[in-house]
C-alpha positions as CSV (number, residue, x, y, z in Angstrom):
1,M,0.0,0.1,0.4
2,T,1.5,3.6,-1.3
3,F,1.2,6.3,1.5
4,G,-1.3,8.0,-1.0
5,K,-4.0,4.7,0.0
6,Y,-2.9,4.9,3.7
7,I,-4.1,9.1,3.8
8,A,-7.6,8.1,1.8
9,F,-8.0,4.5,3.9
10,A,-7.6,6.9,7.3
11,L,-9.7,9.7,5.9
12,G,-12.4,7.2,5.1
13,I,-12.2,5.6,8.4
14,L,-12.7,9.8,10.1
15,V,-15.9,10.0,8.0
16,W,-17.5,6.7,8.6
17,S,-16.6,7.1,12.2
18,C,-18.0,10.9,11.8
19,N,-21.5,9.5,10.5
20,S,-21.8,6.7,12.7
21,K,-24.1,6.5,15.3
22,S,-23.2,6.4,19.1
23,D,-24.7,3.6,21.5
24,A,-23.8,6.3,24.7
25,P,-27.2,8.0,25.4
26,A,-27.4,11.9,24.6
27,E,-27.0,14.3,27.8
28,P,-30.5,15.0,28.6
29,H,-31.1,18.6,28.4
30,L,-32.4,20.6,31.6
31,R,-34.8,23.0,31.5
32,P,-33.6,26.2,32.8
33,S,-36.4,26.1,35.7
34,V,-34.9,22.8,36.6
35,V,-31.3,24.7,36.7
36,K,-32.8,27.5,38.5
37,N,-34.3,25.4,41.6
38,K,-31.4,23.0,41.9
39,L,-29.1,26.2,42.5
40,Q,-31.3,27.5,44.7
41,K,-31.5,24.1,46.9
42,A,-27.7,24.3,46.9
43,N,-27.6,28.0,48.1
44,T,-30.1,27.2,51.2
45,M,-27.8,24.6,52.1
46,L,-24.5,26.1,51.9
47,V,-26.2,29.4,53.8
48,R,-27.6,27.1,56.1
49,N,-24.3,24.9,57.0
50,E,-22.9,28.3,57.2
51,A,-25.1,29.8,59.9
52,Y,-25.0,26.4,61.8
53,E,-20.6,26.9,61.7
54,I,-21.1,30.4,63.2
55,E,-23.7,29.3,65.9
56,H,-20.9,26.4,66.9
57,Y,-18.1,29.2,66.9
58,I,-20.2,31.6,68.8
59,A,-21.6,29.1,71.6
60,R,-18.0,27.9,71.9
61,R,-16.4,31.2,72.6
62,K,-19.6,31.7,74.9
63,W,-20.4,34.8,73.1
64,E,-23.9,37.1,73.5
65,M,-24.1,38.4,70.0
66,Q,-27.3,39.9,68.5
67,E,-28.4,38.7,65.3
68,T,-29.9,41.1,62.5
69,G,-32.2,39.8,60.1
70,S,-29.6,39.9,57.1
71,G,-27.7,37.2,59.0
72,L,-25.1,39.7,61.1
73,R,-24.0,39.0,64.1
74,Y,-22.6,41.4,66.7
75,M,-21.7,42.3,70.1
76,I,-21.0,45.8,71.4
77,L,-17.9,46.1,73.4
78,K,-17.6,49.5,74.0
79,E,-20.3,51.8,73.5
80,G,-19.5,55.2,71.6
81,E,-21.7,58.8,72.1
82,G,-23.0,61.0,69.5
83,D,-25.9,60.4,66.8
84,T,-26.1,57.2,64.9
85,I,-24.2,57.2,62.0
86,R,-26.0,58.3,58.7
87,H,-26.0,57.6,55.1
88,G,-23.4,60.8,53.5
89,Q,-21.1,60.7,56.6
90,R,-17.4,59.7,56.2
91,V,-16.3,57.0,58.5
92,T,-13.2,56.1,59.8
93,Y,-12.9,53.0,61.6
94,A,-9.7,50.6,62.9
95,Y,-10.2,47.0,62.2
96,T,-8.8,43.3,62.3
97,I,-10.7,41.1,60.1
98,T,-10.0,37.0,61.1
99,L,-11.4,34.2,59.8
100,L,-13.0,31.5,61.3
101,N,-9.8,29.4,61.9
102,G,-8.5,32.6,63.5
103,N,-6.0,33.7,60.2
104,V,-6.0,37.3,60.6
105,C,-6.3,38.8,57.0
106,Y,-5.8,42.6,58.2
107,D,-5.8,44.6,60.3
108,S,-5.4,48.5,60.5
109,E,-2.2,48.3,62.7
110,K,-0.4,47.0,59.8
111,D,-2.6,48.1,56.9
112,G,-4.0,51.6,57.7
113,L,-7.0,52.8,58.9
114,K,-10.3,52.3,56.4
115,T,-12.7,55.4,55.2
116,F,-15.7,55.6,53.3
117,A,-18.8,57.6,53.0
118,V,-21.6,55.6,53.4
119,G,-24.3,54.6,51.1
120,S,-21.8,55.7,47.9
121,D,-18.4,53.8,48.3
122,Q,-17.6,50.1,47.9
123,I,-17.6,48.5,51.9
124,E,-18.6,45.3,52.6
125,S,-22.3,45.0,52.9
126,G,-22.3,43.7,56.6
127,V,-19.5,46.5,57.5
128,L,-22.3,49.1,56.1
129,E,-25.0,47.5,58.0
130,M,-23.1,47.5,61.5
131,V,-21.6,51.0,61.0
132,Q,-25.1,52.5,60.5
133,L,-26.3,51.1,64.1
134,I,-23.8,52.0,65.8
135,N,-21.6,56.0,66.4
136,K,-18.3,57.5,67.0
137,G,-16.4,55.7,69.4
138,T,-18.3,52.3,69.7
139,K,-16.2,49.1,69.3
140,V,-17.8,46.1,68.3
141,K,-16.8,42.3,67.5
142,M,-19.0,41.0,64.4
143,I,-19.5,38.0,62.3
144,L,-20.3,38.5,58.7
145,P,-21.3,35.1,56.9
146,S,-20.1,35.3,53.3
147,H,-22.7,36.9,51.7
148,L,-22.2,39.9,53.8
149,A,-18.8,39.7,53.1
150,F,-16.5,39.1,50.2
151,G,-19.2,36.3,48.4
152,L,-18.1,33.9,46.5
153,V,-15.1,35.1,45.3
154,G,-13.1,36.5,47.9
155,D,-11.0,39.3,47.6
156,D,-8.3,37.9,45.2
157,N,-5.8,38.1,48.0
158,K,-6.1,37.1,51.7
159,I,-9.9,36.6,51.9
160,P,-10.7,33.4,50.3
161,S,-14.1,32.7,48.6
162,R,-17.0,31.9,50.7
163,A,-15.2,33.0,53.5
164,T,-17.2,33.7,57.0
165,L,-15.0,36.8,58.4
166,V,-14.9,37.8,62.4
167,Y,-14.3,41.6,63.0
168,D,-13.4,43.6,65.5
169,L,-14.2,47.0,64.9
170,E,-14.1,50.3,66.2
171,I,-14.8,53.5,64.8
172,V,-12.6,56.5,65.1
173,E,-14.4,59.2,63.5
174,V,-17.4,60.5,61.8
175,K,-17.7,63.3,59.9
């Protein structure tokens, strides 16, 4: 057999194999409503598991924490003074952010204080919620479930995806 016949034979096999029917069953096509339902159930289970981990974390430490409707847990360590922080004010705060395993992610002593305008800057939604419940000088310990922190993706640095965060936060200045 010459080289040309080998090529023709190989091409024939290739064409035949592309046209032949497979014995493997075709993948079923899932309707979007079925996919949405499965994703909602998976998300509900993840949120429930995270809440369970947070509750056990708090119980092991014997902390007395309050919980907001969003799932933010907090306890006031030191009361501040003055009016409650409002939309539009600029807030500067000191912080330590740790994971539930105790790893410190960020600390204002090393990384510097943070400042943001309430309602206009990017800030974790759990921090924004907490800040609007307190005033200048308040020191609080809070636990942010992942959906109130950096969510599914983390911060692309020290906070991994779906991380629950423990914040020690103190309001230093309000303008």
